[in-house]
A tleap script that builds the chain and sets N, CA, C and O, in Angstrom:
source leaprc.protein.ff14SB
mol = sequence {
  NMET SER HIE THR ASN LYS LYS TYR TRP TYR
  PRO TYR VAL SER PRO TYR ASP PRO CYS LYS
  PRO ILE THR VAL LYS SER TYR PRO THR PRO
  PRO GLN LEU TYR MET GLY PHE GLN PRO PRO
  ASN LEU ALA GLN PHE GLU THR PRO LYS GLN
  ALA LEU PHE HIE GLY THR LEU TRP PRO ALA
  LEU TYR SER LYS TYR ASP LYS ARG GLY ASP
  GLU CTHR
}
set mol.1.N position { 55.381 98.084 176.572 }
set mol.1.CA position { 54.533 98.864 175.683 }
set mol.1.C position { 55.377 99.319 174.485 }
set mol.1.O position { 56.438 99.921 174.650 }
set mol.2.N position { 54.892 99.023 173.298 }
set mol.2.CA position { 55.648 99.441 172.121 }
set mol.2.C position { 55.155 100.814 171.660 }
set mol.2.O position { 54.029 101.220 171.948 }
set mol.3.N position { 56.010 101.499 170.953 }
set mol.3.CA position { 55.667 102.825 170.457 }
set mol.3.C position { 56.244 102.998 169.066 }
set mol.3.O position { 57.150 102.274 168.653 }
set mol.4.N position { 55.704 103.961 168.360 }
set mol.4.CA position { 56.273 104.359 167.078 }
set mol.4.C position { 56.479 105.862 167.128 }
set mol.4.O position { 55.754 106.570 167.827 }
set mol.5.N position { 57.450 106.341 166.398 }
set mol.5.CA position { 57.724 107.768 166.371 }
set mol.5.C position { 56.805 108.502 165.398 }
set mol.5.O position { 56.892 109.724 165.279 }
set mol.6.N position { 55.939 107.791 164.711 }
set mol.6.CA position { 54.992 108.428 163.795 }
set mol.6.C position { 53.577 108.158 164.292 }
set mol.6.O position { 53.192 107.011 164.515 }
set mol.7.N position { 52.817 109.224 164.463 }
set mol.7.CA position { 51.425 109.114 164.902 }
set mol.7.C position { 50.509 109.513 163.755 }
set mol.7.O position { 50.904 110.261 162.861 }
set mol.8.N position { 49.284 109.007 163.788 }
set mol.8.CA position { 48.330 109.258 162.713 }
set mol.8.C position { 47.058 109.871 163.269 }
set mol.8.O position { 46.663 109.587 164.399 }
set mol.9.N position { 46.423 110.709 162.471 }
set mol.9.CA position { 45.111 111.225 162.816 }
set mol.9.C position { 44.266 111.319 161.562 }
set mol.9.O position { 44.788 111.392 160.449 }
set mol.10.N position { 42.958 111.315 161.753 }
set mol.10.CA position { 42.006 111.245 160.659 }
set mol.10.C position { 41.131 112.506 160.690 }
set mol.10.O position { 40.171 112.578 161.457 }
set mol.11.N position { 41.466 113.493 159.858 }
set mol.11.CA position { 40.686 114.742 159.880 }
set mol.11.C position { 39.262 114.543 159.338 }
set mol.11.O position { 38.976 113.607 158.591 }
set mol.12.N position { 38.408 115.445 159.742 }
set mol.12.CA position { 37.029 115.422 159.252 }
set mol.12.C position { 37.023 115.714 157.750 }
set mol.12.O position { 37.713 116.617 157.277 }
set mol.13.N position { 36.238 114.941 157.019 }
set mol.13.CA position { 36.088 115.153 155.578 }
set mol.13.C position { 34.648 115.559 155.317 }
set mol.13.O position { 33.722 114.779 155.539 }
set mol.14.N position { 34.471 116.770 154.852 }
set mol.14.CA position { 33.129 117.288 154.579 }
set mol.14.C position { 32.606 116.728 153.258 }
set mol.14.O position { 33.363 116.615 152.294 }
set mol.15.N position { 31.349 116.383 153.203 }
set mol.15.CA position { 30.786 115.917 151.929 }
set mol.15.C position { 30.689 117.047 150.899 }
set mol.15.O position { 30.498 116.788 149.711 }
set mol.16.N position { 30.822 118.308 151.357 }
set mol.16.CA position { 30.707 119.451 150.446 }
set mol.16.C position { 32.060 120.035 150.048 }
set mol.16.O position { 32.118 121.050 149.354 }
set mol.17.N position { 33.132 119.407 150.476 }
set mol.17.CA position { 34.466 119.909 150.147 }
set mol.17.C position { 34.757 119.664 148.672 }
set mol.17.O position { 34.680 118.522 148.219 }
set mol.18.N position { 35.089 120.705 147.908 }
set mol.18.CA position { 35.341 120.521 146.477 }
set mol.18.C position { 36.691 119.863 146.177 }
set mol.18.O position { 36.904 119.379 145.066 }
set mol.19.N position { 37.593 119.840 147.140 }
set mol.19.CA position { 38.916 119.269 146.924 }
set mol.19.C position { 38.936 117.786 147.289 }
set mol.19.O position { 38.106 117.312 148.064 }
set mol.20.N position { 39.883 117.075 146.725 }
set mol.20.CA position { 40.063 115.672 147.077 }
set mol.20.C position { 40.465 115.598 148.558 }
set mol.20.O position { 41.414 116.268 148.965 }
set mol.21.N position { 39.771 114.809 149.358 }
set mol.21.CA position { 40.073 114.789 150.797 }
set mol.21.C position { 41.362 114.031 151.123 }
set mol.21.O position { 41.736 113.070 150.450 }
set mol.22.N position { 42.010 114.492 152.158 }
set mol.22.CA position { 43.140 113.766 152.730 }
set mol.22.C position { 42.569 113.049 153.946 }
set mol.22.O position { 42.229 113.686 154.943 }
set mol.23.N position { 42.466 111.741 153.865 }
set mol.23.CA position { 41.776 110.998 154.914 }
set mol.23.C position { 42.660 110.658 156.107 }
set mol.23.O position { 42.162 110.511 157.223 }
set mol.24.N position { 43.964 110.531 155.886 }
set mol.24.CA position { 44.887 110.205 156.973 }
set mol.24.C position { 46.070 111.153 156.915 }
set mol.24.O position { 46.657 111.363 155.854 }
set mol.25.N position { 46.420 111.730 158.070 }
set mol.25.CA position { 47.608 112.571 158.167 }
set mol.25.C position { 48.503 111.987 159.243 }
set mol.25.O position { 48.037 111.276 160.133 }
set mol.26.N position { 49.791 112.291 159.158 }
set mol.26.CA position { 50.722 111.769 160.159 }
set mol.26.C position { 51.653 112.879 160.624 }
set mol.26.O position { 51.832 113.893 159.949 }
set mol.27.N position { 52.240 112.660 161.792 }
set mol.27.CA position { 53.209 113.603 162.332 }
set mol.27.C position { 54.226 112.843 163.174 }
set mol.27.O position { 53.890 111.841 163.805 }
set mol.28.N position { 55.474 113.322 163.184 }
set mol.28.CA position { 56.501 112.634 163.972 }
set mol.28.C position { 56.482 113.087 165.432 }
set mol.28.O position { 56.110 114.219 165.743 }
set mol.29.N position { 56.887 112.186 166.312 }
set mol.29.CA position { 57.048 112.535 167.724 }
set mol.29.C position { 58.497 112.277 168.124 }
set mol.29.O position { 59.102 111.316 167.647 }
set mol.30.N position { 59.059 113.107 168.982 }
set mol.30.CA position { 60.466 112.943 169.365 }
set mol.30.C position { 60.681 111.755 170.303 }
set mol.30.O position { 59.794 111.407 171.083 }
set mol.31.N position { 61.857 111.136 170.225 }
set mol.31.CA position { 62.129 109.949 171.044 }
set mol.31.C position { 62.097 110.212 172.547 }
set mol.31.O position { 61.795 109.295 173.311 }
set mol.32.N position { 62.398 111.434 172.999 }
set mol.32.CA position { 62.440 111.674 174.435 }
set mol.32.C position { 61.059 111.563 175.086 }
set mol.32.O position { 60.971 111.473 176.310 }
set mol.33.N position { 59.994 111.566 174.309 }
set mol.33.CA position { 58.665 111.376 174.884 }
set mol.33.C position { 58.506 109.986 175.473 }
set mol.33.O position { 57.666 109.771 176.348 }
set mol.34.N position { 59.306 109.043 175.001 }
set mol.34.CA position { 59.167 107.652 175.414 }
set mol.34.C position { 60.240 107.227 176.422 }
set mol.34.O position { 60.312 106.058 176.800 }
set mol.35.N position { 61.064 108.174 176.849 }
set mol.35.CA position { 62.045 107.911 177.898 }
set mol.35.C position { 61.499 108.521 179.181 }
set mol.35.O position { 61.215 109.718 179.220 }
set mol.36.N position { 61.352 107.736 180.209 }
set mol.36.CA position { 60.860 108.275 181.463 }
set mol.36.C position { 61.841 109.258 182.079 }
set mol.36.O position { 61.439 110.234 182.713 }
set mol.37.N position { 63.130 108.998 181.890 }
set mol.37.CA position { 64.200 109.856 182.397 }
set mol.37.C position { 65.420 109.627 181.530 }
set mol.37.O position { 65.485 108.635 180.803 }
set mol.38.N position { 66.371 110.511 181.593 }
set mol.38.CA position { 67.600 110.335 180.822 }
set mol.38.C position { 68.556 109.467 181.630 }
set mol.38.O position { 68.983 109.872 182.711 }
set mol.39.N position { 68.899 108.289 181.132 }
set mol.39.CA position { 69.769 107.399 181.881 }
set mol.39.C position { 71.165 107.993 182.055 }
set mol.39.O position { 71.632 108.734 181.189 }
set mol.40.N position { 71.832 107.681 183.157 }
set mol.40.CA position { 73.205 108.157 183.339 }
set mol.40.C position { 74.140 107.496 182.327 }
set mol.40.O position { 73.899 106.374 181.880 }
set mol.41.N position { 75.194 108.198 181.980 }
set mol.41.CA position { 76.215 107.693 181.041 }
set mol.41.C position { 75.645 107.362 179.663 }
set mol.41.O position { 76.098 106.418 179.017 }
set mol.42.N position { 74.673 108.119 179.218 }
set mol.42.CA position { 74.107 107.942 177.881 }
set mol.42.C position { 75.178 108.295 176.856 }
set mol.42.O position { 75.851 109.317 176.990 }
set mol.43.N position { 75.340 107.459 175.834 }
set mol.43.CA position { 76.372 107.671 174.815 }
set mol.43.C position { 76.181 109.017 174.122 }
set mol.43.O position { 75.055 109.440 173.861 }
set mol.44.N position { 77.303 109.685 173.827 }
set mol.44.CA position { 77.276 110.974 173.151 }
set mol.44.C position { 77.911 110.844 171.770 }
set mol.44.O position { 78.656 109.902 171.499 }
set mol.45.N position { 77.602 111.810 170.902 }
set mol.45.CA position { 78.280 111.845 169.609 }
set mol.45.C position { 79.764 112.066 169.844 }
set mol.45.O position { 80.154 112.662 170.847 }
set mol.46.N position { 80.594 111.588 168.923 }
set mol.46.CA position { 82.047 111.624 169.107 }
set mol.46.C position { 82.638 113.024 169.003 }
set mol.46.O position { 83.592 113.350 169.709 }
set mol.47.N position { 82.077 113.849 168.129 }
set mol.47.CA position { 82.636 115.191 167.947 }
set mol.47.C position { 81.549 116.244 168.128 }
set mol.47.O position { 80.368 115.957 167.929 }
set mol.48.N position { 81.938 117.460 168.503 }
set mol.48.CA position { 80.952 118.540 168.596 }
set mol.48.C position { 80.268 118.820 167.249 }
set mol.48.O position { 79.096 119.194 167.212 }
set mol.49.N position { 81.004 118.637 166.147 }
set mol.49.CA position { 80.432 118.861 164.818 }
set mol.49.C position { 79.269 117.899 164.552 }
set mol.49.O position { 78.239 118.303 164.013 }
set mol.50.N position { 79.435 116.628 164.929 }
set mol.50.CA position { 78.349 115.659 164.755 }
set mol.50.C position { 77.133 116.049 165.596 }
set mol.50.O position { 75.996 115.968 165.130 }
set mol.51.N position { 77.379 116.467 166.828 }
set mol.51.CA position { 76.275 116.857 167.709 }
set mol.51.C position { 75.533 118.069 167.138 }
set mol.51.O position { 74.303 118.105 167.165 }
set mol.52.N position { 76.263 119.054 166.627 }
set mol.52.CA position { 75.631 120.223 166.034 }
set mol.52.C position { 74.836 119.856 164.786 }
set mol.52.O position { 73.752 120.390 164.552 }
set mol.53.N position { 75.380 118.945 163.990 }
set mol.53.CA position { 74.698 118.514 162.772 }
set mol.53.C position { 73.369 117.832 163.104 }
set mol.53.O position { 72.367 118.037 162.419 }
set mol.54.N position { 73.374 117.023 164.159 }
set mol.54.CA position { 72.162 116.283 164.539 }
set mol.54.C position { 71.235 117.071 165.466 }
set mol.54.O position { 70.078 116.692 165.649 }
set mol.55.N position { 71.728 118.154 166.048 }
set mol.55.CA position { 70.887 118.981 166.901 }
set mol.55.C position { 70.718 118.463 168.313 }
set mol.55.O position { 69.877 118.966 169.059 }
set mol.56.N position { 71.495 117.474 168.692 }
set mol.56.CA position { 71.444 116.921 170.044 }
set mol.56.C position { 72.792 116.317 170.381 }
set mol.56.O position { 73.555 115.948 169.489 }
set mol.57.N position { 73.081 116.217 171.652 }
set mol.57.CA position { 74.351 115.654 172.092 }
set mol.57.C position { 74.309 114.129 172.124 }
set mol.57.O position { 75.356 113.484 172.089 }
set mol.58.N position { 73.111 113.545 172.190 }
set mol.58.CA position { 72.958 112.108 172.379 }
set mol.58.C position { 72.291 111.457 171.176 }
set mol.58.O position { 71.207 111.885 170.780 }
set mol.59.N position { 72.905 110.437 170.582 }
set mol.59.CA position { 72.287 109.743 169.444 }
set mol.59.C position { 70.926 109.129 169.771 }
set mol.59.O position { 70.072 109.026 168.891 }
set mol.60.N position { 70.712 108.720 171.019 }
set mol.60.CA position { 69.431 108.114 171.393 }
set mol.60.C position { 68.269 109.112 171.296 }
set mol.60.O position { 67.113 108.707 171.175 }
set mol.61.N position { 68.575 110.407 171.348 }
set mol.61.CA position { 67.525 111.420 171.275 }
set mol.61.C position { 67.385 112.032 169.886 }
set mol.61.O position { 66.596 112.957 169.693 }
set mol.62.N position { 68.140 111.525 168.925 }
set mol.62.CA position { 68.070 112.050 167.564 }
set mol.62.C position { 66.956 111.353 166.798 }
set mol.62.O position { 66.809 110.133 166.869 }
set mol.63.N position { 66.186 112.124 166.078 }
set mol.63.CA position { 65.131 111.597 165.237 }
set mol.63.C position { 65.217 112.276 163.884 }
set mol.63.O position { 65.173 113.504 163.804 }
set mol.64.N position { 65.339 111.498 162.824 }
set mol.64.CA position { 65.432 112.057 161.488 }
set mol.64.C position { 64.082 112.634 161.073 }
set mol.64.O position { 63.045 111.989 161.231 }
set mol.65.N position { 64.105 113.840 160.547 }
set mol.65.CA position { 62.885 114.517 160.095 }
set mol.65.C position { 62.485 113.993 158.727 }
set mol.65.O position { 63.319 113.909 157.825 }
set mol.66.N position { 61.234 113.644 158.568 }
set mol.66.CA position { 60.719 113.145 157.298 }
set mol.66.C position { 60.276 114.342 156.457 }
set mol.66.O position { 59.344 115.052 156.833 }
set mol.67.N position { 60.927 114.564 155.338 }
set mol.67.CA position { 60.663 115.748 154.511 }
set mol.67.C position { 59.490 115.574 153.541 }
set mol.67.O position { 59.202 116.482 152.761 }
set mol.68.N position { 58.824 114.451 153.574 }
set mol.68.CA position { 57.737 114.220 152.613 }
set mol.68.C position { 56.480 114.999 152.942 }
set mol.68.O position { 55.579 115.072 152.107 }
set mol.69.N position { 56.386 115.570 154.099 }
set mol.69.CA position { 55.168 116.268 154.487 }
set mol.69.C position { 54.355 115.406 155.427 }
set mol.69.O position { 54.834 114.381 155.914 }
set mol.70.N position { 53.120 115.820 155.685 }
set mol.70.CA position { 52.347 115.072 156.654 }
set mol.70.C position { 51.358 114.105 156.032 }
set mol.70.O position { 50.635 113.432 156.766 }
set mol.71.N position { 51.294 114.006 154.716 }
set mol.71.CA position { 50.416 113.020 154.097 }
set mol.71.C position { 51.105 111.664 154.095 }
set mol.71.O position { 52.324 111.587 153.937 }
set mol.72.N position { 50.350 110.614 154.267 }
set mol.72.CA position { 50.931 109.266 154.245 }
set mol.72.C position { 50.773 108.635 152.900 }
set mol.72.O position { 51.203 107.499 152.697 }
savepdb mol mol.pdb
quit
């Protein structure tokens, strides 16, 4: 089963809304949702500074945050 870390949803668009509608929105999902369990001996970042910078001890669980917002 394939997965993507970005999910999409389609909000309701009212015919009476005065603003331009946003028809598709997206949101990121973390990689650990797709791991059934944490495998033993999972590779770690080399230094504590790298782990702190990325917010996790394991590169496999790191997901870069998309700063563009939730519009696609």
